[in-house]
C-alpha positions in Angstrom: -3.5 68.0 71.9 -4.2 67.3 75.8 -3.3 68.9 78.8 -1.1 68.1 81.7 -0.2 70.5 84.4 -1.8 73.2 82.5 0.4 72.7 79.6 -0.4 71.3 76.0 0.9 67.9 75.4 0.6 66.3 71.9 -0.9 62.7 72.3 -1.2 61.9 68.6 1.1 62.7 65.5 0.6 61.6 62.0 3.1 61.5 59.4 1.9 61.2 55.7 3.8 61.0 52.5 1.7 61.6 49.4 3.0 60.6 46.0 1.6 61.6 42.7 2.1 60.4 39.0 1.2 62.4 36.2 -1.9 61.3 34.2 -2.6 63.5 31.1 -5.4 60.9 29.8 -7.8 62.0 32.5 -10.4 64.5 31.1 -10.4 67.4 33.6 -13.7 69.2 32.2 -15.8 68.2 35.3 -13.1 69.5 37.8 -12.8 72.6 35.5 -16.7 73.1 35.5 -17.0 72.5 39.4 -14.1 75.2 39.8 -15.7 77.7 37.5 -19.1 77.5 39.3 -17.8 77.4 43.0 -14.6 79.5 43.1 -16.4 82.4 44.6 -17.9 80.3 47.2 -14.5 78.8 48.1 -12.7 82.2 48.1 -15.4 83.3 50.9 -14.9 80.2 52.8 -11.2 80.4 52.7 -11.6 84.3 53.8 -13.9 83.3 56.7 -11.5 80.7 57.9 -8.7 83.5 57.8 -11.1 85.9 59.5 -12.0 83.4 62.4 -8.3 82.4 63.0 -7.4 85.9 63.4 -10.2 86.9 65.5 -10.0 84.2 67.8 -6.1 83.8 67.8 -6.2 80.3 66.1 -8.9 77.9 65.3 -10.2 75.0 67.1 -12.8 72.9 65.1 -15.5 70.9 66.9 -15.3 67.2 65.9 -17.2 64.2 66.2 -15.8 60.6 66.9 -17.6 59.0 64.0 -16.9 61.7 61.3 -14.3 64.0 62.3 -14.9 67.7 61.6 -18.7 68.9 62.0 -18.2 71.4 59.2 -16.2 70.1 56.3 -19.0 67.8 54.7 -21.7 70.4 54.9 -19.3 73.1 53.4 -18.6 70.6 50.5 -22.3 70.0 50.1 -22.9 73.8 49.9 -20.5 73.9 47.1 -22.4 71.2 45.4 -25.5 72.9 45.8 -24.1 76.1 44.2 -22.7 74.0 41.2 -25.9 72.4 40.6 -28.0 75.4 40.8 -30.0 74.6 44.1 -28.7 77.6 45.9 -27.1 80.8 45.3 -23.8 81.6 45.8 -24.6 84.2 48.2 -26.7 82.0 50.2 -24.2 79.3 50.4 -21.6 81.9 51.5 -24.1 83.0 54.2 -24.4 79.5 55.4 -20.9 78.7 55.3 -20.0 81.4 57.3 -22.6 80.5 60.0 -21.2 76.8 60.0 -17.7 77.8 60.5 -19.0 80.0 63.3 -20.7 77.3 65.0 -18.0 74.8 64.4 -15.3 77.0 65.7 -17.0 78.6 69.1 -15.6 77.4 72.2 -18.0 74.8 74.0 -20.1 76.6 76.6 
């Protein structure tokens, strides 16, 4: 969104259509294992996004031109660290909350 005369004006719009084909030949064990190891972390991340959105009357995420959102990659990385046993779920949740807070603060 951009601004014109104090009003928000859309200057980019993207329309996407995703299509899916069912494939029962794929072994989903890796996905099931990932979810089992990280579901608590992701529940906390979703709850934090909800909390921030309600507290700040919406969410504006800081982005970088080359990589997009400044927080998504690190949130995914924290989940990987939990799954691999490199960090505890509690530490990852704490770090994830801090990342979300930093990425959604108004510049200033």
